[in-house]
C-alpha positions as CSV (number, residue, x, y, z in Angstrom):
1,X,24.2,1.5,27.4
2,X,23.8,3.2,23.6
3,X,26.5,0.0,22.2
4,X,24.0,-2.3,23.4
5,X,20.9,-0.5,21.6
6,X,22.9,0.1,18.2
7,X,23.7,-4.5,18.5
8,X,19.9,-4.8,19.1
9,X,19.2,-2.6,16.5
10,X,22.0,-4.2,13.9
11,X,19.9,-7.4,14.9
12,X,16.8,-6.8,13.8
13,X,18.0,-5.3,10.5
14,X,19.8,-8.4,10.0
15,X,16.7,-10.2,10.3
16,X,14.6,-7.7,8.5
17,X,16.3,-8.0,5.6
18,X,15.3,-11.7,4.8
19,X,11.5,-10.5,4.4
20,X,12.2,-7.5,2.7
21,X,10.9,-7.7,-1.1
22,X,12.2,-6.3,-4.0
23,X,10.0,-6.2,-6.3
24,X,7.5,-3.7,-5.1
25,X,7.5,-1.0,-7.8
26,X,7.4,2.8,-6.8
27,X,4.0,3.9,-5.1
28,X,3.6,7.2,-4.7
29,X,-0.2,9.0,-2.5
30,X,-2.2,9.3,-5.6
31,X,-1.5,6.1,-7.8
32,X,-4.1,3.7,-8.4
33,X,-2.9,0.5,-7.7
34,X,-4.6,-3.1,-8.2
35,X,-3.1,-5.8,-5.2
36,X,-3.5,-9.7,-5.9
37,X,-4.2,-10.9,-2.1
38,X,-3.8,-14.5,-1.7
39,X,-6.9,-15.3,-0.1
40,X,-7.4,-19.3,1.5
41,X,-10.7,-20.2,1.7
42,X,-10.7,-24.0,3.4
43,X,-8.1,-25.8,2.0
44,X,-7.7,-24.1,-1.3
45,X,-6.0,-20.9,-2.3
46,X,-6.9,-18.0,-5.0
47,X,-5.8,-14.4,-6.1
48,X,-8.3,-11.7,-4.9
49,X,-7.6,-8.4,-7.1
50,X,-8.1,-5.2,-5.1
51,X,-7.9,-2.0,-7.0
52,X,-7.6,1.5,-5.5
53,X,-6.4,5.2,-5.2
54,X,-3.5,5.1,-2.3
55,X,-4.4,7.6,-0.2
56,X,-1.7,7.4,2.8
57,X,1.8,5.8,3.0
58,X,3.6,5.1,6.2
59,X,7.4,4.5,5.7
60,X,8.9,2.0,8.1
61,X,11.5,-0.5,6.5
62,X,10.1,-4.1,6.4
63,X,6.3,-2.1,8.3
64,X,5.7,0.1,4.9
65,X,1.6,0.5,4.9
66,X,-0.6,1.7,2.3
67,X,-4.0,2.6,2.2
68,X,-6.6,2.3,0.0
69,X,-9.9,3.6,-1.1
70,X,-12.1,2.5,-3.4
71,X,-16.0,3.1,-3.8
72,X,-17.7,-0.7,-3.5
73,X,-21.6,-0.4,-3.9
74,X,-21.6,3.6,-3.2
75,X,-19.5,3.2,-0.2
76,X,-15.9,4.2,0.8
77,X,-14.0,1.2,1.5
78,X,-10.2,1.4,2.9
79,X,-8.0,-0.7,4.0
80,X,-4.5,-1.0,5.1
81,X,-1.8,-3.6,3.2
82,X,1.2,-4.2,4.9
83,X,3.5,-3.6,1.5
84,X,5.6,-6.7,2.4
85,X,3.3,-9.1,3.2
86,X,3.6,-12.7,2.0
87,X,0.3,-12.4,1.1
88,X,0.5,-9.6,-1.0
89,X,1.4,-11.7,-4.9
90,X,1.7,-8.4,-7.4
91,X,1.4,-5.0,-7.3
92,X,0.4,-2.9,-10.5
93,X,0.4,0.7,-11.0
94,X,-2.3,1.5,-13.4
95,X,-2.5,5.3,-13.3
96,X,-0.3,7.7,-11.4
97,X,-1.9,10.8,-10.2
98,X,-0.7,14.4,-9.4
99,X,-1.5,15.5,-6.2
100,X,0.2,18.2,-3.4
101,X,-0.6,16.6,-0.3
102,X,1.2,14.0,1.4
103,X,-2.5,12.3,2.8
104,X,-5.2,12.6,0.8
105,X,-7.9,12.3,4.0
106,X,-9.9,15.1,2.2
107,X,-11.3,12.6,-0.6
108,X,-13.5,10.4,2.2
109,X,-15.6,13.5,2.2
110,X,-16.2,13.7,-1.4
111,X,-18.2,11.6,-3.3
112,X,-18.8,11.5,-7.4
113,X,-16.7,13.3,-9.9
114,X,-15.0,15.3,-6.8
115,X,-12.9,12.4,-6.3
116,X,-11.1,12.4,-9.5
117,X,-7.5,13.0,-9.5
118,X,-5.7,14.8,-12.7
119,X,-3.4,12.2,-14.3
120,X,0.2,12.5,-14.5
121,X,2.0,11.6,-17.9
122,X,6.0,10.7,-17.1
């Protein structure tokens, strides 16, 4: 029984290896990122950029996701992105921040200058 489970897991990992992107930068919690997303409008495609602070990261090999938060027209907007999705064309880390938490959900209750994070210089 245990052998069959291991065999299934190995098959799944072999299939997932084909879809894992190798050119993804090291993204940490608190980083400000700029992502290029492929948007389809009718029969045309274009790249739309989304910027924000990474407040959460879920590591699950091919299913790794990050949650990005930004303030748009006075309203906080959060969106979860699948890192290895073929719709994501580029990911650039624009700024690294020093944080002491694994999830930055406390930023949801803050506004204005209280949402600033201390920059980490490398």
